[in-house]
C-alpha positions in Angstrom: 26.8 -3.4 39.3 27.7 -6.4 37.1 26.8 -6.6 33.5 26.0 -3.7 31.1 24.8 -0.3 32.4 23.7 2.6 30.2 23.4 6.3 31.2 21.9 9.1 29.2 20.8 11.5 32.1 23.9 13.5 31.6 26.8 12.6 29.4 26.3 9.4 27.4 28.0 6.6 29.4 28.3 2.8 29.0 29.7 0.6 31.7 30.3 -3.2 31.8 31.0 -4.8 35.1 31.7 -1.3 36.4 34.3 -0.5 33.8 33.7 2.3 31.3 33.2 1.2 27.7 34.5 3.7 25.1 31.8 4.7 22.7 33.3 6.2 19.6 32.4 9.8 18.9 30.5 10.9 15.8 27.7 8.9 14.2 28.1 5.9 16.4 27.5 8.0 19.6 24.5 9.7 18.0 23.0 6.4 17.0 23.4 4.8 20.5 22.0 8.0 22.2 19.0 8.1 19.8 18.1 4.4 20.5 18.6 4.7 24.3 16.3 7.7 24.4 13.6 5.3 23.1 14.6 2.2 25.0 13.2 -1.1 23.7 11.3 0.8 21.0 11.7 0.2 17.3 13.1 3.0 15.2 13.0 2.9 11.5 16.0 3.3 9.2 14.4 6.5 7.9 14.2 8.0 11.4 17.8 7.0 12.2 19.1 8.5 9.0 17.4 11.8 9.8 19.2 11.8 13.2 22.6 10.8 11.9 22.7 13.5 9.2 20.7 16.2 11.1 17.9 16.0 8.6 20.1 16.5 5.6 21.2 13.0 4.5 23.1 12.3 1.2 21.5 9.9 -1.3 19.3 7.3 0.4 21.4 4.4 -0.8 24.6 5.9 0.6 22.9 7.0 3.8 21.5 3.5 4.4 24.9 1.8 3.7 26.6 4.2 6.1 24.0 3.6 8.8 24.6 -0.2 8.5 28.3 0.4 8.7 27.8 2.6 11.8 25.8 -0.1 13.5 28.5 -2.7 12.8 31.2 -0.4 14.2 29.1 0.5 17.2 28.4 -3.1 18.0 32.1 -3.9 17.7 33.0 -1.0 20.1 30.4 -2.0 22.7 31.5 -5.6 22.7 29.8 -7.5 25.4 27.8 -4.4 26.3 26.1 -4.4 22.8 22.4 -3.7 23.0 21.6 -2.8 19.4 19.2 -5.3 17.8 18.2 -5.5 14.2 14.5 -5.5 13.4 12.5 -5.3 10.2 13.7 -2.1 8.5 15.1 -0.7 11.6 16.9 -1.1 15.0 16.2 -0.9 18.7 18.2 -0.8 21.9 17.3 -3.8 24.1 18.1 -2.6 27.6 16.9 -2.9 31.2 19.7 -1.3 33.2 19.3 2.2 31.9 19.1 5.3 34.1 16.2 6.7 32.0 14.1 3.6 32.8 15.0 3.8 36.5 14.1 7.5 36.4 10.7 6.8 35.0 9.9 3.9 37.4 10.9 6.2 40.4 9.2 9.3 39.2 5.8 8.4 40.6 6.9 6.8 43.9 10.0 8.8 44.8 10.6 12.0 42.8 13.6 12.9 44.9 15.4 9.7 44.0 14.4 10.0 40.4 15.9 13.4 40.0 19.1 12.4 41.8 19.8 10.2 38.8 20.5 13.2 36.6 24.2 14.0 36.2 24.0 17.2 34.3 22.8 18.4 30.9 21.3 15.5 28.9 23.7 13.9 26.5 26.1 16.8 26.7 28.9 14.7 25.0 26.8 13.9 21.9 26.8 16.3 19.0 23.6 16.3 17.0 21.3 19.2 16.3 18.4 16.8 15.3 18.8 14.8 18.5 19.0 17.9 20.8 16.2 19.6 18.9 13.7 16.7 18.8 14.5 13.9 21.2 16.3 15.6 24.2 13.5 18.2 24.8 11.0 15.4 25.3 13.0 13.8 28.1 13.9 17.2 29.6 10.1 17.8 29.8 9.8 14.6 31.8 12.3 15.9 34.2 10.5 19.2 34.7 7.2 17.4 35.4 8.9 15.2 38.0 10.6 18.3 39.4 7.2 20.0 39.8 5.9 16.9 41.6 9.0 16.9 43.9 8.5 20.6 44.8 4.8 20.0 45.5 5.9 17.3 48.0 8.4 19.7 49.6 5.7 22.4 49.9 3.4 19.9 51.6 6.3 18.9 53.9 6.6 22.6 55.1 9.8 23.6 53.3 8.4 26.7 51.7 11.2 29.0 52.7 13.9 26.7 51.5 12.2 26.5 48.0 12.0 30.2 47.2 15.5 30.6 45.8 15.2 27.4 43.7 11.8 28.5 42.4 13.0 32.0 41.5 15.8 30.3 39.4 13.3 28.0 37.8 10.8 30.8 36.8 13.7 32.7 35.4 14.8 29.6 33.3 11.2 28.6 32.4 9.2 31.9 32.4 6.2 30.4 30.6 5.8 27.5 32.9 2.8 28.5 35.1 3.2 25.7 37.5 6.6 27.0 38.7 5.1 30.4 39.2 2.2 29.0 41.2 4.6 27.1 43.4 6.8 30.2 43.8 3.7 32.3 44.9 2.7 29.6 47.3 6.2 29.3 48.8 6.5 33.1 49.2 3.1 33.3 50.8 3.7 30.5 53.2 7.0 32.1 54.1 5.1 35.2 55.2 6.2 37.1 52.1 2.7 38.0 50.8 3.7 41.2 48.9 6.4 39.3 47.0 3.9 36.6 46.1 1.6 39.2 44.6 4.5 40.8 42.8 5.3 37.4 41.3 1.8 37.2 39.9 2.2 40.6 38.3 5.5 39.5 36.8 4.1 36.3 35.2 1.0 38.3 34.0 3.3 40.7 32.1 5.4 37.9 30.7 2.4 35.9 29.4 0.9 39.0 27.9 4.1 40.1 26.2 5.1 36.6 24.9 1.8 34.9 24.2 -0.8 37.6 24.3 -2.8 35.6 27.0 -3.7 36.0 30.7 -2.6 33.6 33.4 -4.6 30.4 33.6 -7.3 29.6 36.2 -4.9 28.0 38.7 -2.7 31.2 38.9 -5.8 33.5 39.0 -7.4 31.5 41.8 -4.2 31.5 43.8 -3.8 35.2 43.3 -7.3 35.8 44.7 -6.7 33.5 47.6 -3.5 35.4 48.5 -5.4 38.7 48.2 -8.0 37.3 50.6 -5.3 36.1 52.9 -6.8 32.6 53.0 -5.0 30.3 55.4 -3.7 27.7 52.9 -3.7 29.0 49.3 -2.1 26.7 46.8 -3.3 23.5 48.6 -4.4 21.0 46.0 -8.2 21.3 45.6 -10.4 18.2 45.0 -10.8 17.8 41.3 -13.4 15.8 39.3 -12.3 12.5 37.9 -14.0 12.2 34.5 -15.1 8.8 33.3 -16.4 9.7 29.8 -15.4 6.7 27.7 -18.3 5.3 25.6 -19.3 1.7 26.4 -17.0 -1.0 25.1 -18.2 -3.4 22.4 -18.6 -6.8 24.0 -18.3 -8.5 20.6 -15.1 -6.6 19.6 -13.1 -9.0 17.3 -9.6 -9.2 16.1 -7.1 -6.3 15.8 -4.5 -8.0 18.0 -1.6 -6.4 16.1 -3.2 -2.9 16.2 -3.9 -3.2 20.0 -0.3 -4.4 20.5 1.0 -1.4 18.5 -1.1 1.0 20.7 0.3 -0.7 23.8 3.9 -0.2 22.5 3.2 3.5 22.0 2.0 3.8 25.5 5.1 2.1 26.9 7.5 4.1 24.8 8.1 6.7 27.5 7.1 9.7 25.3 5.8 12.7 27.2 2.6 12.7 25.2 1.6 9.8 23.1 -0.7 10.9 20.2 -2.0 7.9 18.2 -4.0 9.1 15.3 -6.0 6.0 14.2 -6.8 6.7 10.6 -9.0 4.6 8.3 -12.0 4.6 5.9 -15.6 5.0 7.0 -16.9 1.9 8.7 -13.4 0.3 9.3 -13.8 0.3 13.1 -11.6 3.2 14.2 -13.8 4.3 17.1 -14.4 0.7 18.2 -10.7 0.1 18.4 -9.9 3.3 20.2 -12.7 2.7 22.8 -11.8 -0.9 23.3 -8.1 -0.1 23.8 -9.0 2.8 26.1 -11.0 0.5 28.3 -8.1 -1.9 28.4 -5.7 0.7 29.7 -8.0 3.1 31.7 -6.6 2.0 35.0 -3.3 3.5 34.0 -5.0 6.9 34.0 -6.2 7.5 37.5 -7.0 11.2 36.9 -9.7 10.1 34.4 -10.7 9.6 30.8 -12.1 12.4 28.6 -13.9 11.6 25.4 -15.4 13.9 22.8 -16.9 13.6 19.3 -15.3 16.3 17.2 -17.9 15.7 14.4 -15.2 16.0 11.7 -17.3 13.8 9.4 -20.8 14.3 10.4 -24.1 15.8 9.2 -23.6 18.7 11.7 -20.7 21.2 11.5 -17.4 20.0 12.9 -16.9 21.0 16.5 -14.6 24.0 16.8 -11.6 23.9 19.1 -13.4 26.7 21.2 -16.5 24.5 21.8 -14.5 21.4 22.2 -12.4 23.0 25.0 -15.6 24.0 26.7 -16.6 20.4 27.0 -13.1 19.2 28.0 -12.8 21.9 30.7 -16.2 20.9 32.1 -15.1 17.3 32.2 -12.1 18.4 34.2 -14.3 20.0 36.8 -14.6 23.7 35.9 -17.9 25.4 36.3 -19.4 27.5 33.5 -18.3 30.8 35.2 -14.7 29.5 35.5 -14.3 28.8 31.8 -12.7 31.7 29.9 -14.5 33.3 27.0 -11.4 33.6 24.9 -10.2 30.5 23.0 -6.5 31.2 23.8 -7.3 31.4 27.5 -9.3 28.2 27.3 -6.2 26.5 25.7 -4.1 27.8 28.6 -6.6 26.6 31.2 -6.8 23.2 29.6 -3.0 22.8 29.5 -2.7 23.9 33.1 -5.2 21.4 34.3 -3.7 18.5 32.4 0.0 19.4 33.0 0.5 17.3 36.1 -2.3 14.8 35.7 -2.4 11.4 34.1 -5.5 11.6 31.8 -6.5 9.7 28.7 -8.1 11.9 26.1 -10.1 10.3 23.3 -10.7 12.7 20.4 -13.0 10.9 18.1 -13.9 11.7 14.5 -11.4 14.5 13.9 -11.4 16.4 10.6 -8.0 18.3 10.6 -4.8 18.7 12.6 -5.8 22.3 13.3 -9.0 21.1 15.0 -7.1 18.7 17.2 -3.9 20.5 18.1 -5.3 22.9 20.8 -6.9 19.8 22.5 -3.7 17.9 23.1 -2.9 17.6 26.8 0.5 18.8 28.1 2.9 17.3 30.6 4.6 13.9 30.5 1.8 11.7 31.8 -1.3 12.1 29.6 -2.2 10.4 26.3 -4.4 11.6 23.5 -5.9 9.0 21.1 -7.4 10.6 17.9 -9.6 8.9 15.3 -10.0 10.3 11.9 -10.8 9.5 8.3 -7.7 11.6 7.4 -4.2 10.6 8.2 -3.6 13.9 10.0 -0.1 14.2 8.7 0.2 17.7 10.2 0.2 16.1 13.7 2.9 13.7 12.5 5.1 16.6 11.3 4.6 19.0 14.2 3.4 17.0 17.2 5.3 13.7 16.7 2.0 11.8 16.3 2.1 8.1 15.5 -0.4 7.2 12.9 -2.0 3.7 13.0 -3.6 3.0 9.7 -6.5 0.6 9.9 -7.5 -1.7 7.1 -10.5 -4.0 6.8 -10.4 -7.2 8.9 -8.6 -10.3 7.8 -11.0 -12.8 6.3 -10.8 -15.1 9.4 -11.5 -12.3 11.8 -14.4 -11.1 9.6 -16.0 -14.6 9.8 -15.3 -14.6 13.6 -17.2 -11.4 14.0 -20.2 -12.8 12.1 -20.0 -15.9 14.3 -20.1 -13.8 17.5 -23.2 -12.0 16.3 -25.3 -14.8 14.7 -24.0 -17.8 16.6 -21.5 -20.5 15.9 -24.1 -23.1 14.9 -25.4 -21.0 12.0 -21.8 -20.4 10.8 -20.9 -24.1 11.0 -24.1 -25.0 9.1 -23.2 -22.6 6.3 -19.5 -22.1 6.3 -19.1 -21.4 2.6 -22.0 -18.9 2.6 -20.6 -17.1 5.7 -17.2 -16.7 4.1 -18.9 -15.4 0.9 -21.0 -13.0 3.0 -17.8 -11.6 4.7 -16.3 -11.2 1.2 -19.4 -9.3 -0.1 -19.0 -7.0 2.9 -15.4 -6.6 1.9 -14.5 -7.5 5.5 -15.5 -4.0 6.5 -16.7 -4.1 10.2 -19.6 -1.7 9.7 -20.9 -3.7 6.8 -20.4 -7.0 8.7 -22.3 -5.8 11.7 -25.2 -4.6 9.6 -25.4 -7.8 7.7 -25.1 -9.8 10.9 -27.9 -7.8 12.5 -30.2 -8.7 9.7 -29.6 -12.4 10.4 -29.7 -12.0 14.1 -33.3 -10.5 14.1 -34.4 -13.2 11.6 -33.1 -16.5 13.2 -34.9 -18.6 10.6 -33.3 -16.8 7.6 -30.4 -18.6 6.0 -27.0 -17.0 5.4 -27.2 -18.0 1.7 -30.4 -16.0 1.2 -28.7 -12.8 2.4 -25.7 -13.7 0.2 -28.1 -14.0 -2.8 -29.7 -10.7 -2.0 -26.3 -8.9 -1.9 -25.2 -10.5 -5.1 -28.3 -9.9 -7.1 -29.5 -6.5 -5.7 -28.0 -3.2 -4.8 -25.4 -4.1 -2.2 -25.3 -0.6 -0.6 -29.1 -0.4 -0.3 -29.1 -3.8 1.3 -26.4 -2.9 3.8 -28.5 -0.4 5.8 -31.0 -0.5 8.6 -34.0 1.6 7.6 -34.8 3.3 10.9 -31.3 4.1 11.9 -29.5 6.5 9.6 -26.2 5.8 11.3 -26.4 2.1 10.5 -25.9 2.4 6.8 -22.7 1.9 4.8 -23.8 4.3 2.1 -24.5 7.0 4.7 -21.0 6.5 6.2 -19.4 6.9 2.8 -21.5 10.0 2.0 -20.0 11.8 5.0 -16.5 11.2 3.7 -17.5 12.2 0.2 -19.1 15.4 1.2 -16.0 16.5 3.1 -14.0 16.6 -0.2 -13.4 19.6 -2.4 -15.4 19.7 -5.8 -12.3 18.4 -7.7 -11.7 15.6 -5.3 -15.3 14.6 -5.4 -15.3 14.5 -9.2 -12.1 12.4 -9.2 -13.6 9.9 -6.8 -16.9 9.5 -8.6 -15.4 9.1 -12.0 -13.3 6.3 -10.7 -16.5 4.4 -10.4 -17.0 4.4 -14.2 -14.1 2.0 -14.9 -14.7 -1.7 -15.2 -12.4 -2.4 -12.2 -11.1 -0.4 -9.3 -7.4 -0.4 -10.3 -5.8 2.9 -11.5 -2.6 4.6 -12.4 -2.3 8.4 -12.4 -2.5 8.4 -16.2 -5.7 6.2 -16.3 -7.3 8.2 -13.6 -6.3 11.4 -15.3 -7.9 10.2 -18.5 -11.2 9.6 -16.7 -11.1 13.2 -15.3 -9.6 14.7 -18.4 -6.5 16.1 -16.6 -2.7 15.3 -16.8 -1.5 12.3 -14.8 0.5 14.6 -12.5 -2.6 16.4 -11.5 -4.5 13.2 -11.1 -1.8 11.8 -8.8 -2.2 14.7 -6.4 -5.9 14.1 -6.3 -5.5 10.3 -5.8 -3.1 10.9 -2.9 -5.6 13.3 -1.3 -8.3 10.6 -1.6 -5.8 8.1 -0.1 -5.3 10.4 2.9 -9.0 10.5 3.2 -9.1 6.7 3.0 -11.3 6.7 -0.1 -8.6 5.1 -2.2 -5.6 2.9 -1.3 -2.2 3.3 -2.8 -1.4 -0.4 -2.7 1.8 -0.1 -4.7 3.8 2.9 -5.9 1.5 5.1 -8.0 -1.1 2.3 -8.1 -4.5 2.9 -6.5 -7.5 0.9 -5.8 -10.9 1.0 -4.0 -12.6 -1.8 -2.2 -15.8 -3.1 -3.7 -18.3 -1.1 -1.6 -16.5 2.2 -2.1 -16.3 1.4 -5.8 -20.1 0.9 -5.9 -20.5 4.2 -4.0 -18.3 6.0 -6.5 -20.4 4.6 -9.4 -23.6 5.7 -7.7 -22.3 9.2 -7.2 -21.2 9.4 -10.9 -24.6 8.3 -12.1 -26.3 10.8 -9.8 -24.1 13.8 -10.6 -22.7 13.3 -14.1 -24.8 13.5 -17.3 -24.9 10.6 -19.6 -22.7 12.5 -22.1 -20.1 13.3 -19.4 -20.0 9.7 -18.3 -19.5 8.5 -21.8 -16.8 11.0 -22.6 -14.9 9.9 -19.4 -15.1 6.2 -20.4 -13.9 7.0 -24.0 -10.9 8.9 -22.6 -10.2 5.9 -20.3 -10.4 3.4 -23.2 -8.3 5.7 -25.4 -5.5 5.8 -22.7 -5.3 2.0 -22.7 -5.7 1.6 -26.4 -2.9 4.0 -27.3 -0.7 2.6 -24.4 -1.2 -0.9 -25.8 -0.3 0.3 -29.3 2.9 1.9 -28.0 3.7 -1.4 -26.2 3.0 -3.4 -29.4 5.4 -1.2 -31.4 8.2 -2.0 -28.9 7.4 -5.7 -28.8 7.1 -6.3 -32.6 9.7 -4.4 -34.5 8.2 -5.3 -37.9 4.6 -4.5 -37.1 2.8 -1.9 -39.2 0.7 1.0 -37.9 -2.8 0.0 -37.0 -6.0 1.9 -37.1 -6.7 3.7 -33.8 -9.3 6.0 -32.3 -8.7 9.7 -32.2 -7.4 10.8 -28.8 -8.1 13.9 -26.8 -4.7 15.7 -26.4 -5.2 15.7 -22.6 -5.2 11.8 -22.6 -1.7 10.5 -21.9 -0.5 7.1 -23.0 2.3 5.0 -21.5 5.5 4.8 -23.5 8.3 2.2 -23.6 12.0 2.3 -24.2 12.4 -1.4 -25.2 10.7 -4.7 -25.7 11.2 -6.0 -22.1 9.6 -2.9 -20.5 6.6 -3.2 -22.9 6.1 -6.8 -22.1 6.4 -6.2 -18.4 3.7 -3.5 -18.6 1.4 -5.7 -20.6 1.9 -8.6 -18.2 1.1 -6.4 -15.2 -2.0 -5.0 -17.0 -3.0 -8.3 -18.6 -6.3 -9.0 -16.6 -7.4 -5.4 -16.8 -6.8 -5.3 -20.6 -8.9 -8.4 -21.2 -11.6 -7.1 -19.0 -11.5 -3.7 -20.8 -12.2 -5.4 -24.2 -15.3 -7.1 -22.8 -16.3 -3.8 -21.1 -15.9 -1.8 -24.3 -18.2 -4.3 -26.1 -20.8 -4.3 -23.3 -20.8 -0.5 -23.2 -21.1 -0.1 -27.0 -17.6 1.3 -27.6 -17.2 -1.1 -30.6 -14.1 0.4 -32.2 -12.2 0.0 -28.9 -13.6 -3.5 -28.5 -11.9 -4.8 -31.7 -8.9 -2.5 -31.8 -7.6 -3.4 -28.3 -7.3 -7.1 -29.0 -5.7 -6.3 -32.4 -3.0 -4.3 -30.6 -2.4 -7.0 -28.0 -1.2 -9.6 -30.4 2.5 -9.3 -29.6 2.0 -9.6 -25.8 -0.5 -12.5 -26.2 2.0 -14.4 -28.4 4.4 -14.4 -25.5 2.3 -14.5 -22.3 -1.3 -15.4 -23.1 -3.1 -18.7 -22.8 -5.2 -20.2 -25.6 -8.2 -19.4 -23.5 -7.2 -15.7 -23.5 -7.0 -15.8 -27.3 -10.4 -17.4 -27.8 -12.0 -15.0 -25.3 -10.5 -11.8 -26.6 -11.0 -12.4 -30.3 -14.5 -13.6 -30.0 -15.2 -10.2 -28.4 -13.3 -8.5 -31.3 -15.2 -10.3 -34.0 -18.6 -9.5 -32.4 -17.6 -5.8 -32.1 -16.4 -5.6 -35.7 -19.5 -7.3 -37.1 -21.8 -5.1 -35.1 -20.0 -2.0 -36.4 -19.8 -3.5 -39.9 -16.1 -2.8 -40.1 -14.8 -5.2 -42.7 -11.1 -4.5 -41.9 -11.8 -5.1 -38.2 -13.7 -8.3 -39.1 -10.7 -9.6 -41.0 -8.4 -8.9 -38.1 -10.7 -10.6 -35.7 -11.3 -13.6 -38.0 -7.6 -14.1 -38.5 -6.8 -13.8 -34.8 -9.7 -16.1 -33.8 -8.5 -18.6 -36.4 -5.1 -18.6 -34.9 -6.6 -19.2 -31.4 -8.6 -22.2 -32.6 -5.5 -23.6 -34.4 -3.6 -23.4 -31.1 -6.4 -25.2 -29.4 -6.4 -28.0 -32.0 -9.7 -27.0 -33.5 -8.5 -27.3 -37.0 -11.9 -27.3 -38.8 -13.0 -24.1 -37.0 -9.5 -22.6 -37.7 -9.7 -23.3 -41.4 -13.2 -21.8 -41.7 -12.2 -18.6 -39.9 -8.9 -18.1 -41.7 -10.5 -18.7 -45.1 -13.2 -16.0 -44.3 -10.3 -13.7 -43.2 -8.4 -14.4 -46.4 -11.5 -13.6 -48.5 -12.0 -10.2 -46.8 -8.3 -9.4 -47.2 -8.4 -10.3 -50.8 -11.1 -7.6 -51.2 -8.7 -5.1 -49.7 -5.7 -6.4 -51.6 -3.1 -5.6 -49.0 -0.2 -8.1 -49.5 1.0 -7.7 -45.9 -2.3 -8.9 -44.3 -2.7 -11.6 -47.0 0.7 -12.9 -46.2 -0.1 -13.1 -42.5 -3.3 -15.2 -43.1 -1.5 -17.4 -45.6 1.1 -18.2 -42.9 -1.6 -19.3 -40.5 -3.4 -21.4 -43.1 0.0 -23.1 -43.7 0.3 -23.7 -40.0 -3.1 -25.4 -39.8 -2.3 -27.8 -42.7 1.2 -28.5 -41.3 -0.2 -29.5 -37.9 -2.7 -31.8 -39.7 0.3 -33.3 -41.5 -0.9 -32.2 -44.9 2.5 -30.9 -45.8 1.8 -30.4 -49.5 -1.0 -28.0 -48.7 1.1 -26.3 -46.1 3.9 -25.9 -48.6 1.5 -24.2 -51.0 0.4 -21.6 -48.4 4.0 -21.1 -47.2 5.1 -20.2 -50.7 2.1 -17.9 -51.2 2.9 -16.2 -48.0 6.5 -15.7 -49.1 5.4 -14.1 -52.4 3.1 -11.7 -50.5 5.8 -10.8 -48.1 8.2 -9.9 -50.9 5.5 -7.8 -52.6 4.9 -6.0 -49.3 8.6 -5.3 -48.9 8.7 -7.2 -45.5 12.1 -8.8 -45.7 11.7 -10.4 -42.2 8.4 -11.9 -43.1 9.9 -13.3 -46.3 12.7 -14.9 -44.2 10.2 -16.5 -41.9 8.3 -17.9 -44.8 11.5 -19.4 -46.2 12.1 -21.0 -42.8 8.5 -22.4 -42.9 9.2 -23.8 -46.3 12.4 -25.5 -45.1 10.6 -27.0 -42.1 7.8 -28.3 -44.3 10.3 -29.8 -46.8 11.9 -31.6 -43.9 8.6 -33.3 -43.1 8.2 -34.1 -46.8 11.7 -35.8 -46.8 13.2 -33.3 -49.2 16.3 -32.6 -47.1 18.3 -31.0 -49.9 15.5 -28.6 -50.6 15.1 -27.9 -46.9 18.8 -27.1 -46.5 18.6 -24.8 -49.6 15.5 -23.0 -48.2 17.1 -22.7 -44.8 20.3 -21.3 -46.2 18.3 -18.8 -48.2 16.4 -17.8 -45.1 19.8 -17.4 -43.2 21.1 -15.1 -45.9 18.0 -12.9 -45.7 18.2 -12.8 -41.9 21.9 -11.9 -42.2 21.1 -9.0 -44.4 19.0 -7.7 -41.6 21.6 -8.5 -38.9 19.4 -11.1 -37.3 20.1 -14.6 -36.0 16.6 -16.3 -35.8 15.8 -18.9 -33.2 13.1 -20.6 -35.2 15.4 -20.9 -38.2 18.1 -22.5 -35.9 15.4 -25.0 -34.8 14.6 -25.9 -38.4 18.3 -26.3 -39.3 18.8 -28.6 -36.3 15.8 -30.7 -37.1 16.9 -31.0 -40.8 20.4 -32.2 -39.7 18.7 -34.7 -37.3 16.5 -36.2 -40.1 19.5 -36.4 -42.5 21.4 -38.4 -39.9 23.7 -35.7 -38.6 22.9 -36.2 -35.0 26.1 -34.5 -33.7 25.4 -31.4 -35.8 21.8 -31.3 -34.5 22.9 -31.6 -30.9 25.4 -28.8 -31.3 22.8 -26.4 -32.7 20.3 -27.2 -30.0 22.8 -26.7 -27.2 23.8 -23.3 -28.6 20.1 -22.4 -29.1 19.0 -23.3 -25.6 22.1 -21.6 -24.0 21.3 -18.2 -25.6 18.4 -15.7 -25.7 17.2 -16.4 -29.2 14.1 -18.4 -28.2 13.0 -15.6 -25.8 11.8 -13.6 -28.8 9.6 -16.4 -30.1 6.0 -17.2 -29.4 5.0 -19.8 -26.8 4.1 -22.1 -29.6 7.5 -21.8 -31.4 9.4 -22.2 -28.1 7.4 -25.3 -27.2 8.1 -26.8 -30.6 11.8 -26.2 -30.5 12.1 -27.6 -26.9 10.2 -30.8 -27.9 12.4 -31.2 -31.0 15.5 -30.6 -28.9 14.3 -33.2 -26.3 13.9 -35.8 -29.1 17.4 -35.0 -30.4 19.1 -35.2 -27.0 17.2 -38.4 -26.3 18.5 -39.9 -29.5 22.0 -38.8 -28.5 21.7 -40.6 -25.2 21.6 -37.4 -23.1 18.3 -38.0 -21.3 19.1 -35.4 -18.6 19.2 -32.7 -21.2 16.2 -34.2 -22.9 14.2 -34.2 -19.7 15.1 -30.5 -19.0 13.8 -29.5 -22.4 10.7 -31.5 -22.1 9.8 -30.1 -18.7 10.3 -26.6 -19.8 8.1 -27.3 -22.9 5.4 -28.7 -20.6 5.5 -25.7 -18.4 5.0 -23.3 -21.4 2.3 -25.5 -22.9 0.4 -25.8 -19.6 0.6 -22.0 -19.0 -0.4 -21.2 -22.5 -3.1 -23.9 -22.9 -1.5 -25.5 -26.0 -3.0 -28.6 -27.4 0.2 -30.6 -27.2 0.1 -30.7 -23.4 -0.8 -34.4 -23.2 1.8 -35.4 -25.8 4.5 -33.5 -23.9 3.4 -34.8 -20.5 3.8 -38.3 -21.8 7.2 -37.5 -23.2 8.3 -36.3 -19.7 7.0 -39.5 -18.1 8.9 -41.6 -20.7 12.1 -39.8 -20.1 11.7 -40.1 -16.3 11.2 -43.8 -16.6 14.2 -44.2 -18.9 16.4 -42.3 -16.4 15.2 -44.4 -13.5 15.9 -47.6 -15.4 19.4 -46.4 -16.3 20.2 -45.4 -12.7 18.9 -48.7 -11.3 21.2 -50.5 -13.7 24.3 -48.8 -12.4 
């Protein structure tokens, strides 16, 4: 045969145009064999690493690198016969001329020809305990199933006597396989060896009792009775019931194309039993998907489809495996008297009846792996599909289940479902309202169907009116149909909630007390009053139950409807005091974490007043400025929301302390709008609590925010009020800080004399406070102001003095370099100014400065480069300044934008003239 041919039904062998291709021994051979046993099926890097190192890989980085190297060497060795294809995070073997695939295609139509393809023990030249322990047995099981079918055909063809020796060997090799024993008894009886047939039944009875503690299954028992009665044709295949138990399909089933495709791939993967556990939260459409897919593939299961509701999450008790087996056995045609009373015997009977049939078994609403495991069909032809609100990881570990995690519908599919239920005309007429309705239903299929049903029965009602009802009322109450307790989102969530342990339930409901559904183990632990490590275990349990979602490593969230349900449970089951204590712990976690971040960001900041913290409440810690800023940036939106939440809930100390501790982060990353929003909250909280220290902090910060926005009159008023309060306190440190900001206000209004007065006052306070760095900054400010006043000699003297102070601290300051460069520029030393700015922009000094200071330096640098004729460098500086100003909401945006336009025009003119 021309082209590549692959063989695994015996020693691993690869041919190309009839010539053998040498496959290198070791990991390359294991890799190829592993992929060929799952032909045309994706295998992840993690799965392959497990096979290549027999479950004990080295470090993950080293293992992955070795895997990639193994793939490269294998491809090189295979040459034109290469079949290994790279996929996202994994590999697959793309093959069609593979003996395993031919075996599977022949197994139904010609078992004799299928078995003739086997050349000896499977992959006998491949050394891998993991491969031979996990993958090879599955394919070997397929062979046994086909062998049983071939023997059945030989019995029907009258070859009973010829089969006895083979069947004796098979029962010796597979003593627990009842089908071989039944075939041996039949062959012996038909060969007129009745006594030996009865002896065989006694043998298997003893073996099953000794090994498993069970009696033979119904097939063997019935055959034994037939032989005792000397019936003419015992062992003949009796007519069996063909169950058709699937629930009705949903005619308006929408979306899930990727999920359906994944189920199809599992079915075509050639595994002896495909177990797809469809996991997801209440109302996400697990059963709908499973039923819809089962109807699509039911013709591939000619021996029937079984379906059973295991009531894992139900008002009634979950169905026990014993009772579930009763229903399944009845579905397979057994009468009541034929169903064993013992659970173990029922398992045996069920496995015997499904061993050589092609049956689809839908196990809906499972609670645990233990509930499901006895219900899994045996043999290589049947498929079990399980739905559950748990991820059933025990089935993954022990039964090779493939878990399909279901999320809510994509927005487009959610709208499409509404359209199918209420009509395209209504959706077209109110497209925006329909999209908002889908969002309010969090794209959850159950909520969408309930909402659509309300509109469907009221054809004159507008979509907007329902949107308004959901926005303004109790969303969970609105999303229910009064006379149908199953058609209610809250009721569905209640069933998941009631299945939790007491600790898990309390963790879930306390999450509802936060202002937004976004948690780390530490913040969740603060709510519950436990260490973060303990909270992480609870959160991951809730994630397995699909009540939370780990959307990033150790980062958990809930969708809006679950969040509302958690809050309802907290209000119903926690006292007001317990709820308040949980919220205080939550706020304390964030306040003390922010304070730790501020300490890392601002090396010269002083300790700030904080709330007392329960020792169980943990706070995030930081090793350096970058990690602190990164954390603040990630938590930015939540922290702003927390400040407003604290004010609204009456936690006034947290409401003004949190903004105070955020100053360093806000200086680097926040917009002017963030400043105005936060410190208005801080001021209201401090005034309501009559905390004069807090009022001074808030007035000062709000004054800075207004100065940044160009609201100079408001800024002066706020800063002067802050200064008056701080003069009462007499703290030189805080007095200096406010004097600095007053100087900035006057400077930006070009009243440089007044600015100079406040700069010098700030410097005196910094020296009194012992803040050397603050004193150096004030000297720098004095130098910059003197530049604007035209006193260049005085500016140079002040700048030199500032440089000496910084040098005593081992610091080179970016803002001071900006001042020195600008002074040189104004004095006519253009070359010196250019040199300083090039060095400044090439290094990291400006990274430590506020967005305002960086913008100022970049604009000054643009002006200097422009004067020096380097418009390319000038434009680069101006564009970076514009980006910072736009992001931070600085008032100079229009001015800088015009500078960028001018520089672009000048460059275009210059290029046109060349």
